[in-house]
N, C-alpha and C positions, 0 to 999 in steps of 0.2 A: 484460548478464547471459548466462550460458551458455545456448546453444540446442541442443536435441537434434535430430539428424538424423531423418529419417523412419525409417531403419533402427534407430537407437538407441531411438526411441519404441516401435516394434513389438517389438523384443527385450525391452524392459522390461515391456511389457504381457504378452507371452507368458510371461515368467518369473513373473508374478503369477497366471496362470491355473492353477487346480487341476483335476484330473480331474473331470469331471462339470459344470464351469461351462458356462454358456451365454452367448451374445452378449447376450441380454436382461438378464442379471445386470450387465452392464457398460454397457449403452446409456444408462440414466438418468444414471449418473455422468459419462460422457463428454459427454453433452448439457449437463449442468449446468456442467461446466468450460468447454466451448466457449462457452456463453452468458456465463459470467463473464469469459472472455478478451475476447469481443466488447464487453462492457460496459466493461471496463477500458480498452480501446483508445478507445472513444467518450469516456469521461470524461476520459482523459488528453489527448486531442486538444482537447477543449473548454477544459480548465483549464491546459494547458501554460504559456502565457505568464504567467498569474497565479501559478502555482506557482514559476516562475523569478523573478518579481518579489518574491514573498515570501522566497524563499531569499536573494536578493541583499540585500533590505532588512534581514534579520536576520543577514547575514554567515555563514550556516551554523551559527549558534549552536544547540547541541543543546537547551539549556533552552527557547529560544523555539520550536523545532520541536516539542518535547514539549508545550508549552502548546497549540499548534495541533492536534496529533494528539489530545490529551486532550479538546479541545472537540468533536472528531469521534467520539469513542468512544460506544458505546451505553450506556444506563443499565445498571447503576448507576455505571459508571466515568467517565461523562461529566464532564469538567472536573476530574477528580481527578489528583493527581500519580501518576506511574508508580512502581513499585518501583525501587529502586536498580539502575542498570545496564540497565534495560529499554529505554530509548531507544537506547542504543548497540547493543543486540542487535537491535532492530527495524531500525535503520539499517545494520546490519552493518558497524560501524566499531569501531576499537579501544576496549576498555574504558578509561574515563577520558578519552577524547577529548572536547573541548568544541566542536569544529568538525566539520561534516559537509560533504563535497564535494557539489556539486549532483547529480552522477550517482547517488550513494548515496541522497540524499533522494528523487529522482524514482523510483528503483527501489523504495524502501521504500513510497512512496505507491501506486505501481501494484500492487505485490505484495499490498497489504492492502485493496485495493478489493473490495467485496462486490457480488454481483449486484444488490442493492437500492440501491446507491449511485448517485446521479445528480449531474451537474454542477449542476443547480438546487438540490439540497440542500446541496452542499458550498460552492458559490460565496459565499453570504453569510458563512459562517464564515471562509473564506479571505480575503475582502475585509476583514472585521473585523480579522483578524490582520495584514494588510498595513497597514492604517491605524494599528494600534497598534504597529507595528514588532515584532510578535511577543509583546508583553506580554500577560499573562493579562487577558482582558476578561470581564466578567460581564454 
């Protein structure tokens, strides 16, 4: 994934600052994103091998990846099919493609982790989908 340099980040932030803005106005948002990035790093570290196993087992099949991600979704979307083309948009792969490279799957998973996500919450769902070969499990 693209990585911004320190200068690029600073330039982007400075462009977003309006006259009269204070550091306090940005502090909570930056702290929240820093926590989310730290959490994502921790979750990815804990689940990396199993995510690779899942991707390998399903052969990068977007339908099976969709089933897995749908089971991780919050209510009321949990377990429901995504709208047409949504899985390809989330994975950032060509529309209509039925296979997703590992790097795109891992990037999608990491990008969409929330600060409340934990390896302990995700692992049982991931293990279920590994054992099912990605098929929808109820």
